[in-house]
N, C-alpha and C positions, 0 to 999 in steps of 0.2 A: 152039086155045088153047095147045097145047104149043109152037107156033112162037113165040108171044108170050113165053113163059117163056124160050126160048132167046135172044131178042133182049134181054130184060131182063138175062139172065146176061152177055151180051157187054158191055152198057152198064156193069154193075157191075165187070167186070174192067177195062174201060177207065178207069173212075173210079179204081179202086184203083191202077192203073198210074200215072195222073196224080198221085195223092197220093204215091206212092213217089218219083216224079221230083221232087216239090216239096220234098223234104227236102234242100235245098241249103244252102250256107253263107250266113251274113250276113243282112241284112235287105233288104227291097225285093222287087222282082219276081223271079220265077223261071219255070220252064218249065211248072208244073202248076197244079192247082186251088187249093191253099192255100199256094203258095210265099211265103215271107216273110209280109209283111202287105200286099201289093199284088199285084193280079193280073198275071200274065204273059199269054202268048198262050193260056192254058188256058180252062177253062169259065167263069170269072168275069170275064174281061177285058171291059172296056168297059161294065161295069155301073155305074160312077160312084162307087164307094165305096172303092176301093183307092188306092194311091199312083200307080199307072199305070206303064207301062214306061219313060217318060222322066223321071218325077219320083221317082227312087230316093233313099232316105235316104242311101245311100252317097256321093252327090255333095255332101251338105251338109257344112259345116265343123262337125262335132259336137265338143263338148268330151269329155274322157274320162269325166266324170260323166254326161253325156247318153248317151254310147255304152253305158256300163255299165247305166244305168237302162233304156234301150231294149232291150238284150240280155236283161235280166232279165224285162221284160214279154213279150217275144217267147217266151222259154223257157217262161214260165208259161202263156201261151195255147197254145203248141204242145203242151205236155204234156196240157193239158185236151182239146184237140181231137184229139190222137192217141188218147186213151182213147175219146172219142166216135166217132172213125172206126172203131175196133175194134168198138165196140158196134153202130154202124150197119151194118158189114159183116155181123155176125152176124144182125141183123134182116133185111138184104137177102137173106141166104141162106135164111132162113125164108120170106120172100116168094117167092123163086124156087121153093122146094119147093111152096108153095101153087099157083103157076102151073102147075107140072108135074104136079100131082095130076090123076088121071083124073076126079075129081068136083070141079070147080072151084067152090068156095064163094065167091061174090062178096063176101059180107059179111066173111068172114075175110080175103080179099085186101084189101079196103078198110081194115079195121082194122089189118092189118099194114103197109100203105102209110102209114097215119097215124103209126105208130111210127117208120118210116124218115124221114118228113117232119119229125117233131118233133126228131129228132136232127140232121137237116140244118139245121133252123132254129136249134138251139142253137149249132152251129158258125158259122153266119152271124152270129148275135148276138155271139158271142165275137170274131169278126173285127172287127165294128164297135166293140166295146168296146176292143179292142187299138188300133185306129186312134185312137180318142178319147184313150186313155191315152198313146199315143206323142205325139200332138199336144200334149198338156199338158206334155210334157217339152221341146218345141221352143220356140224364141223366135218372136215374131210374124214376124220377117224370114225365118226358116227355113220357117215355115208358108207364107209368101207364095211362097217359092221352089218349094214343092210345089204351088202353085196353090190354096191354101185361101182 
């Protein structure tokens, strides 16, 4: 069971590294898990809910007002998800401790995993909400360019 804890620890470090890499400029895809509001080649790529690597908002002819509104929405969601990521990291560390424990309590592990999953789901829901809010700022033609 201790080896499983080690593997979970490596996965957590990898996810955290991806999230740090994702803090790039602008909107659209990036290199990591939560980059902009569309997946890059990271964990969520190809899942069908982002803007995708070729359908970047940066290639649209956005008005200054649209750009400002989208930037504000992205900042709002990024701040909320950054707090959730910190909280999730703390919960993942608790989970790792449970895995490394000599007396593995499967019920405690399962309950702790539920906490991690709930935070991950909140970040996912926030990403979907951000996409919908950004779509509402775009014109029908711009949404069509993104493949909506």
